[in-house]
C-alpha positions in Angstrom: 7.8 -16.2 5.8 8.0 -13.7 8.6 5.1 -12.4 10.6 3.3 -9.4 9.0 2.6 -6.5 11.4 0.5 -4.7 8.8 -2.1 -5.7 6.2 -3.2 -4.3 2.9 -7.0 -3.9 2.5 -8.7 -2.7 -0.6 -10.1 0.7 0.2 -13.8 1.3 0.1 -13.4 4.2 -2.2 -11.7 3.1 -5.4 -10.1 5.0 -8.3 -11.8 3.9 -11.6 -8.4 3.2 -13.3 -6.1 2.0 -10.5 -6.6 0.2 -7.2 -6.2 1.8 -3.7 -5.3 -0.1 -0.5 -5.5 1.0 3.1 -2.5 -0.1 5.2 -3.7 -1.1 8.6 -2.0 -2.5 11.7 -2.5 -6.2 12.2 -3.6 -5.8 15.8 -6.9 -5.3 17.6 -6.8 -1.6 16.9 -6.4 -1.9 13.1 -5.1 1.7 12.9 -4.8 3.1 9.4 -1.2 4.0 8.7 -1.8 5.3 5.2 -2.6 4.2 1.7 -0.9 2.7 -1.3 -2.2 4.3 -4.5 -1.0 5.0 -8.1 1.1 8.1 -8.4 0.9 9.2 -12.1 4.0 11.5 -12.3 6.2 8.6 -11.2 4.2 5.9 -13.0 4.1 3.6 -10.0 2.2 2.7 -6.8 3.5 4.6 -3.8 2.9 4.8 -0.1 1.0 7.9 1.2 1.3 8.0 5.0 -1.6 9.1 7.1 -0.8 12.4 8.8 -1.6 11.0 12.2 0.7 8.0 11.8 3.8 8.8 13.8 6.2 5.9 13.5 7.2 3.1 11.1 9.8 0.5 11.7 12.0 -1.2 9.1 10.0 -4.4 8.7 6.8 -2.5 8.0 8.6 -0.2 5.5 10.1 -3.2 3.7 6.7 -4.8 3.5 5.2 -1.6 2.1 8.0 -1.2 -0.5 7.7 -4.8 -1.6 3.9 -4.5 -1.9 4.3 -1.3 -4.0 6.8 -2.9 -6.3 4.6 -6.0 -6.9 1.5 -4.0 -7.6 3.3 -1.7 -10.0 4.6 -4.8 -11.8 1.0 -6.3 -12.0 -0.4 -3.0 -13.2 2.1 -2.6 -16.0 1.5 -6.2 -17.1 -2.3 -5.6 -17.2 -1.7 -2.4 -19.2 0.3 -4.3 -21.9 -2.6 -6.6 -22.7 
């Protein structure tokens, strides 16, 4: 598995129905790049970038997309039960 430049941390403030994660850099600064949270109109988890985050590179964007896809799948499986 390749090195992760970012990490997904459950946010302190949570939505009662769906989870929210902060996306932070995996370095000493731990800058917040944005959040992954449920977007009802599209019925999936989506990435909401922080307005101050200026740049994203392809590896981080792939990791974010994969994370959103996996969490959407988990949420839908829980909803069926």
